[in-house]
DSSP file (Angstrom, degrees, kcal/mol; ACC not computed):
  #  RESIDUE AA STRUCTURE BP1 BP2  ACC     N-H-->O    O-->H-N    N-H-->O    O-->H-N    TCO  KAPPA ALPHA  PHI   PSI    X-CA   Y-CA   Z-CA
    1    1 A M              0   0    0      0, 0.0     2,-0.8     0, 0.0     6,-0.0   0.000 360.0 360.0 360.0 -60.3   13.7   55.6   40.6
    2    2 A I        +     0   0    0      1,-0.2     3,-0.1     5,-0.0     0, 0.0  -0.855 360.0 148.8 -97.7 112.4   11.0   55.9   43.3
    3    3 A Q        +     0   0    0     -2,-0.8     2,-0.3     1,-0.2    -1,-0.2   0.707  58.4  25.6-114.6 -29.0    9.4   59.3   42.9
    4    4 A T  S  > S-     0   0    0      1,-0.1     4,-1.3     0, 0.0     3,-0.4  -0.810  79.3-106.1-131.8 172.0    5.8   58.9   44.0
    5    5 A T  H  > S+     0   0    0     -2,-0.3     4,-2.3     1,-0.2     5,-0.1   0.777 118.0  64.6 -68.1 -24.8    3.7   56.7   46.2
    6    6 A K  H  > S+     0   0    0      1,-0.2     4,-2.3     2,-0.2    -1,-0.2   0.879  99.4  52.1 -64.9 -38.0    2.3   55.1   43.0
    7    7 A D  H  > S+     0   0    0     -3,-0.4     4,-2.1     2,-0.2    -1,-0.2   0.884 108.9  50.2 -64.4 -39.3    5.8   53.8   42.3
    8    8 A I  H  X S+     0   0    0     -4,-1.3     4,-2.6     2,-0.2     5,-0.2   0.905 109.3  52.0 -65.5 -41.0    6.0   52.3   45.8
    9    9 A L  H  X S+     0   0    0     -4,-2.3     4,-2.7     1,-0.2    -2,-0.2   0.936 110.6  47.0 -59.6 -47.8    2.6   50.7   45.2
   10   10 A F  H  X S+     0   0    0     -4,-2.3     4,-2.3     1,-0.2    -1,-0.2   0.871 112.1  51.0 -63.9 -36.9    3.8   49.1   42.0
   11   11 A L  H  X S+     0   0    0     -4,-2.1     4,-2.3     2,-0.2    -1,-0.2   0.926 112.2  45.7 -65.3 -45.5    7.0   47.9   43.6
   12   12 A V  H  X S+     0   0    0     -4,-2.6     4,-2.5     2,-0.2    -2,-0.2   0.904 113.2  50.4 -65.8 -41.4    5.1   46.3   46.5
   13   13 A L  H  X S+     0   0    0     -4,-2.7     4,-2.6    -5,-0.2    -2,-0.2   0.912 110.5  49.9 -62.6 -42.4    2.6   44.7   44.1
   14   14 A G  H  X S+     0   0    0     -4,-2.3     4,-2.1     2,-0.2    -2,-0.2   0.927 112.3  46.2 -62.3 -45.8    5.4   43.3   41.9
   15   15 A I  H  X S+     0   0    0     -4,-2.3     4,-2.4     2,-0.2    -2,-0.2   0.904 112.4  51.7 -64.3 -40.7    7.2   41.8   44.9
   16   16 A S  H  X S+     0   0    0     -4,-2.5     4,-2.8     1,-0.2     5,-0.2   0.916 109.1  49.6 -62.1 -43.6    4.0   40.4   46.2
   17   17 A I  H  X S+     0   0    0     -4,-2.6     4,-2.5     1,-0.2    -1,-0.2   0.895 110.8  50.7 -63.9 -39.4    3.2   38.8   42.9
   18   18 A L  H  X S+     0   0    0     -4,-2.1     4,-2.3     2,-0.2    -2,-0.2   0.920 112.3  46.1 -62.3 -44.4    6.7   37.2   42.8
   19   19 A V  H  X S+     0   0    0     -4,-2.4     4,-2.4     2,-0.2     5,-0.2   0.928 114.0  47.8 -65.7 -44.9    6.3   35.8   46.3
   20   20 A I  H  X S+     0   0    0     -4,-2.8     4,-2.5     1,-0.2    -2,-0.2   0.908 111.8  50.7 -62.9 -41.6    2.9   34.4   45.6
   21   21 A S  H  X S+     0   0    0     -4,-2.5     4,-2.4    -5,-0.2    -1,-0.2   0.902 109.3  51.6 -62.2 -41.1    4.1   32.9   42.3
   22   22 A F  H  X S+     0   0    0     -4,-2.3     4,-2.3     2,-0.2    -2,-0.2   0.951 113.2  43.0 -61.0 -49.7    7.0   31.3   44.1
   23   23 A F  H  X S+     0   0    0     -4,-2.4     4,-2.5     1,-0.2    -2,-0.2   0.867 113.3  52.3 -67.2 -35.6    4.8   29.7   46.8
   24   24 A F  H  X S+     0   0    0     -4,-2.5     4,-2.5    -5,-0.2    -1,-0.2   0.908 110.5  48.3 -65.0 -41.4    2.2   28.6   44.2
   25   25 A S  H  X S+     0   0    0     -4,-2.4     4,-2.3     2,-0.2    -2,-0.2   0.905 111.6  50.0 -64.2 -41.6    4.9   27.0   42.1
   26   26 A L  H  X S+     0   0    0     -4,-2.3     4,-2.2     2,-0.2    -2,-0.2   0.912 110.6  50.3 -62.2 -43.6    6.3   25.2   45.2
   27   27 A F  H  X S+     0   0    0     -4,-2.5     4,-2.4     1,-0.2    -2,-0.2   0.924 110.8  48.5 -60.4 -46.4    2.7   24.0   46.1
   28   28 A L  H  X S+     0   0    0     -4,-2.5     4,-2.4     2,-0.2    -1,-0.2   0.883 108.7  54.7 -63.0 -38.1    2.2   22.7   42.6
   29   29 A Y  H  X S+     0   0    0     -4,-2.3     4,-2.0     1,-0.2    -2,-0.2   0.946 112.3  42.0 -60.3 -49.4    5.6   20.9   42.7
   30   30 A Y  H  X S+     0   0    0     -4,-2.2     4,-2.3     2,-0.2    -1,-0.2   0.855 112.3  54.8 -68.8 -34.4    4.7   19.0   45.9
   31   31 A L  H  X S+     0   0    0     -4,-2.4     4,-2.4    -5,-0.2    -1,-0.2   0.914 108.7  48.4 -62.7 -42.5    1.2   18.3   44.7
   32   32 A I  H  X S+     0   0    0     -4,-2.4     4,-2.4     2,-0.2    -2,-0.2   0.887 110.2  52.1 -65.3 -38.9    2.6   16.7   41.5
   33   33 A K  H  X S+     0   0    0     -4,-2.0     4,-2.3     2,-0.2    -2,-0.2   0.912 110.8  47.7 -62.7 -42.0    5.0   14.6   43.7
   34   34 A V  H  X S+     0   0    0     -4,-2.3     4,-2.4     2,-0.2    -2,-0.2   0.928 112.4  48.1 -65.0 -45.3    2.2   13.4   45.8
   35   35 A I  H  X S+     0   0    0     -4,-2.4     4,-2.3     1,-0.2    -1,-0.2   0.888 110.8  51.8 -64.1 -38.3    0.0   12.5   42.8
   36   36 A S  H  X S+     0   0    0     -4,-2.4     4,-2.2     2,-0.2    -1,-0.2   0.911 109.7  49.6 -63.2 -42.5    3.0   10.7   41.3
   37   37 A G  H  X S+     0   0    0     -4,-2.3     4,-2.2     2,-0.2    -2,-0.2   0.898 110.6  49.9 -62.8 -41.3    3.5    8.7   44.5
   38   38 A L  H  X S+     0   0    0     -4,-2.4     4,-2.6     2,-0.2    -1,-0.2   0.897 108.8  52.9 -63.2 -39.9   -0.2    7.8   44.5
   39   39 A N  H  X S+     0   0    0     -4,-2.3     4,-2.2     1,-0.2    -2,-0.2   0.920 109.6  47.9 -62.4 -43.6    0.0    6.7   40.9
   40   40 A Q  H  X S+     0   0    0     -4,-2.2     4,-2.4     2,-0.2    -1,-0.2   0.887 111.3  51.5 -64.1 -38.9    3.0    4.4   41.7
   41   41 A S  H  X S+     0   0    0     -4,-2.2     4,-2.6     2,-0.2    -2,-0.2   0.917 109.2  49.6 -63.8 -43.3    1.1    3.0   44.7
   42   42 A V  H  X S+     0   0    0     -4,-2.6     4,-2.4     2,-0.2    -2,-0.2   0.903 111.0  49.7 -63.7 -41.0   -2.0    2.2   42.6
   43   43 A K  H  X S+     0   0    0     -4,-2.2     4,-2.4     2,-0.2    -1,-0.2   0.919 111.3  49.4 -62.6 -42.9    0.2    0.5   40.0
   44   44 A S  H  X S+     0   0    0     -4,-2.4     4,-2.4     1,-0.2    -2,-0.2   0.908 111.2  48.8 -63.3 -42.5    1.9   -1.6   42.7
   45   45 A I  H  X S+     0   0    0     -4,-2.6     4,-2.6     1,-0.2    -1,-0.2   0.891 110.1  52.5 -64.4 -38.9   -1.5   -2.5   44.2
   46   46 A G  H  X S+     0   0    0     -4,-2.4     4,-2.2     2,-0.2    -2,-0.2   0.911 109.9  47.9 -62.8 -42.4   -2.7   -3.5   40.8
   47   47 A K  H  X S+     0   0    0     -4,-2.4     4,-2.4     2,-0.2    -2,-0.2   0.919 112.7  48.9 -63.8 -43.2    0.3   -5.7   40.2
   48   48 A T  H  X S+     0   0    0     -4,-2.4     4,-2.5     1,-0.2    -2,-0.2   0.912 110.7  50.3 -63.4 -42.5   -0.2   -7.4   43.6
   49   49 A T  H  X S+     0   0    0     -4,-2.6     4,-2.4     1,-0.2    -1,-0.2   0.906 109.7  51.0 -61.9 -41.5   -3.8   -7.9   42.9
   50   50 A H  H  X S+     0   0    0     -4,-2.2     4,-2.2     2,-0.2    -2,-0.2   0.916 110.3  49.2 -62.6 -43.1   -3.0   -9.5   39.6
   51   51 A R  H  X S+     0   0    0     -4,-2.4     4,-2.6     2,-0.2    -2,-0.2   0.913 110.4  50.6 -62.3 -42.9   -0.5  -11.8   41.2
   52   52 A V  H  X S+     0   0    0     -4,-2.5     4,-2.9     1,-0.2    -1,-0.2   0.904 109.5  51.0 -63.0 -40.7   -3.0  -12.9   43.9
   53   53 A E  H  X S+     0   0    0     -4,-2.4     4,-2.4     2,-0.2    -1,-0.2   0.902 110.5  49.2 -62.6 -40.7   -5.6  -13.6   41.2
   54   54 A E  H  X S+     0   0    0     -4,-2.2     4,-2.3     2,-0.2    -2,-0.2   0.924 112.7  46.9 -64.0 -44.0   -3.1  -15.8   39.4
   55   55 A I  H  X S+     0   0    0     -4,-2.6     4,-2.8     2,-0.2     5,-0.2   0.915 111.9  50.7 -64.3 -43.0   -2.2  -17.7   42.5
   56   56 A A  H  X S+     0   0    0     -4,-2.9     4,-2.5     1,-0.2    -1,-0.2   0.905 110.6  49.8 -62.1 -40.7   -5.8  -18.1   43.4
   57   57 A G  H  X S+     0   0    0     -4,-2.4     4,-2.2     2,-0.2    -1,-0.2   0.911 111.4  48.4 -63.7 -41.9   -6.5  -19.5   39.9
   58   58 A T  H  X S+     0   0    0     -4,-2.3     4,-2.4     2,-0.2    -2,-0.2   0.922 112.7  47.9 -63.7 -44.3   -3.6  -21.9   40.2
   59   59 A I  H  X S+     0   0    0     -4,-2.8     4,-2.9     1,-0.2     5,-0.2   0.906 110.3  52.5 -63.3 -40.9   -4.8  -23.1   43.6
   60   60 A K  H  X S+     0   0    0     -4,-2.5     4,-2.4    -5,-0.2    -1,-0.2   0.909 109.8  48.4 -61.8 -41.9   -8.3  -23.5   42.3
   61   61 A E  H  X S+     0   0    0     -4,-2.2     4,-1.3     2,-0.2    -1,-0.2   0.915 113.2  47.7 -63.6 -42.8   -7.0  -25.6   39.4
   62   62 A K  H  X S+     0   0    0     -4,-2.4     4,-0.6     1,-0.2    -2,-0.2   0.904 113.2  47.7 -65.2 -41.3   -4.9  -27.8   41.8
   63   63 A I  H >< S+     0   0    0     -4,-2.9     3,-0.9     1,-0.2    -2,-0.2   0.895 107.8  54.5 -69.0 -39.1   -7.8  -28.2   44.2
   64   64 A S  H 3< S+     0   0    0     -4,-2.4    -1,-0.2     1,-0.3    -2,-0.2   0.822 110.4  47.6 -65.3 -28.3  -10.3  -29.1   41.5
   65   65 A A  H 3< S+     0   0    0     -4,-1.3     2,-0.5    -5,-0.2    -1,-0.3   0.592  90.6 101.2 -83.8 -11.3   -7.9  -31.9   40.4
   66   66 A F    X<  -     0   0    0     -3,-0.9     3,-0.7    -4,-0.6    -3,-0.0  -0.636  56.4-164.2 -80.0 121.9   -7.5  -33.1   44.0
   67   67 A S  T 3  S+     0   0    0     -2,-0.5    -1,-0.1     1,-0.2     4,-0.1   0.654  82.7  62.9 -84.0 -15.2   -9.6  -36.2   44.6
   68   68 A F  T 3>  +     0   0    0      1,-0.2     4,-2.3     2,-0.1    -1,-0.2   0.006  65.1 124.7 -96.3  28.9   -9.4  -36.0   48.4
   69   69 A M  H <>  +     0   0    0     -3,-0.7     4,-2.7     1,-0.2     5,-0.2   0.903  69.6  50.5 -59.7 -46.8  -11.2  -32.7   48.6
   70   70 A P  H  > S+     0   0    0      0, 0.0     4,-2.1     0, 0.0    -1,-0.2   0.901 111.6  49.6 -60.2 -38.2  -14.0  -33.8   50.9
   71   71 A L  H  > S+     0   0    0      2,-0.2     4,-2.1     1,-0.2    -2,-0.2   0.913 111.8  48.0 -65.4 -42.1  -11.4  -35.2   53.3
   72   72 A L  H  X S+     0   0    0     -4,-2.3     4,-2.4     2,-0.2    -1,-0.2   0.905 110.2  52.1 -64.6 -42.1   -9.4  -32.0   53.2
   73   73 A A  H  X S+     0   0    0     -4,-2.7     4,-2.3     1,-0.2    -2,-0.2   0.899 109.5  49.7 -62.4 -40.6  -12.5  -29.9   53.8
   74   74 A E  H  X S+     0   0    0     -4,-2.1     4,-2.5    -5,-0.2    -1,-0.2   0.898 109.7  51.7 -65.2 -40.0  -13.4  -32.0   56.8
   75   75 A G  H  X S+     0   0    0     -4,-2.1     4,-2.2     2,-0.2    -2,-0.2   0.904 110.4  47.9 -63.0 -41.8   -9.9  -31.6   58.2
   76   76 A V  H  X S+     0   0    0     -4,-2.4     4,-2.5     2,-0.2    -2,-0.2   0.907 111.1  51.5 -64.3 -41.7  -10.0  -27.8   57.8
   77   77 A K  H  X S+     0   0    0     -4,-2.3     4,-2.5     1,-0.2    -2,-0.2   0.926 110.8  47.4 -62.5 -44.7  -13.4  -27.7   59.5
   78   78 A L  H  X S+     0   0    0     -4,-2.5     4,-2.5     1,-0.2    -1,-0.2   0.893 111.3  51.8 -64.2 -38.8  -12.2  -29.8   62.5
   79   79 A S  H  X S+     0   0    0     -4,-2.2     4,-2.3     2,-0.2    -2,-0.2   0.915 110.3  47.9 -63.6 -43.0   -9.1  -27.5   62.7
   80   80 A V  H  X S+     0   0    0     -4,-2.5     4,-2.3     2,-0.2    -2,-0.2   0.922 112.1  49.5 -64.7 -44.1  -11.2  -24.4   62.8
   81   81 A D  H  X S+     0   0    0     -4,-2.5     4,-2.4     1,-0.2    -2,-0.2   0.912 110.3  51.3 -60.8 -42.3  -13.5  -25.9   65.4
   82   82 A F  H  X S+     0   0    0     -4,-2.5     4,-2.3     1,-0.2    -2,-0.2   0.919 110.5  48.3 -60.6 -44.7  -10.5  -26.9   67.5
   83   83 A L  H  X S+     0   0    0     -4,-2.3     4,-2.2     2,-0.2    -1,-0.2   0.870 110.0  52.3 -65.3 -36.6   -9.1  -23.4   67.4
   84   84 A K  H  X S+     0   0    0     -4,-2.3     4,-2.3     2,-0.2    -2,-0.2   0.933 110.8  47.2 -64.2 -44.8  -12.5  -21.9   68.3
   85   85 A E  H  X S+     0   0    0     -4,-2.4     4,-2.4     1,-0.2    -2,-0.2   0.904 111.5  51.0 -62.6 -41.3  -12.7  -24.1   71.4
   86   86 A K  H  X S+     0   0    0     -4,-2.3     4,-2.3     1,-0.2    -1,-0.2   0.901 110.0  49.7 -63.2 -40.7   -9.2  -23.3   72.4
   87   87 A K  H  X S+     0   0    0     -4,-2.2     4,-2.2     2,-0.2    -1,-0.2   0.893 109.7  51.4 -65.6 -39.4   -9.9  -19.6   72.1
   88   88 A K  H  X S+     0   0    0     -4,-2.3     4,-2.3     2,-0.2    -2,-0.2   0.916 110.3  49.1 -63.4 -42.4  -13.0  -19.9   74.2
   89   89 A K  H  X S+     0   0    0     -4,-2.4     4,-2.3     1,-0.2    -2,-0.2   0.916 111.3  49.2 -63.5 -43.0  -11.1  -21.8   76.9
   90   90 A E  H  X S+     0   0    0     -4,-2.3     4,-2.3     1,-0.2    -1,-0.2   0.871 110.3  51.6 -63.4 -36.7   -8.3  -19.1   76.9
   91   91 A K  H  X S+     0   0    0     -4,-2.2     4,-2.1     2,-0.2    -1,-0.2   0.910 109.8  48.8 -67.1 -41.6  -11.0  -16.4   77.2
   92   92 A K  H  X S+     0   0    0     -4,-2.3     4,-2.2     2,-0.2    -2,-0.2   0.903 110.7  51.2 -64.0 -40.4  -12.6  -18.2   80.2
   93   93 A I  H  X S+     0   0    0     -4,-2.3     4,-1.8     1,-0.2    -2,-0.2   0.920 111.1  47.0 -63.5 -43.8   -9.2  -18.5   81.9
   94   94 A T  H  X S+     0   0    0     -4,-2.3     4,-1.2     1,-0.2    -1,-0.2   0.854 111.7  51.6 -67.6 -33.6   -8.4  -14.8   81.4
   95   95 A E  H  < S+     0   0    0     -4,-2.1    -1,-0.2     1,-0.2    -2,-0.2   0.887 109.5  49.6 -69.4 -37.2  -11.8  -13.9   82.7
   96   96 A N  H  < S+     0   0    0     -4,-2.2    -2,-0.2     1,-0.2    -1,-0.2   0.841 107.6  54.5 -69.9 -32.2  -11.4  -16.0   85.8
   97   97 A E  H  <        0   0    0     -4,-1.8    -1,-0.2     1,-0.3    -2,-0.2   0.808 360.0 360.0 -70.6 -28.8   -8.0  -14.5   86.5
   98   98 A E     <        0   0    0     -4,-1.2    -1,-0.3    -5,-0.1    -2,-0.2   0.476 360.0 360.0 -78.2 360.0   -9.4  -11.0   86.5
């Protein structure tokens, strides 16, 4: 079967090509799995974005029909101001403790 060094060369080349083909196939398999996972993630994000847009549209419709909108806006503004002041006080307290 193996009679010359040329036969050994061809045998080694054949085995090398088989090994390289195996690892290349394995690489392609995992690459396809990763791309498939990314595709599913993108679809999921798209669905979530669509749901958020629908909810935002519904809220916008409800708010536009709401007649006490200025009162609500003032309440939100006061709440935000209150939280900012509270955070400033907490920050001062932690700075004084240090």
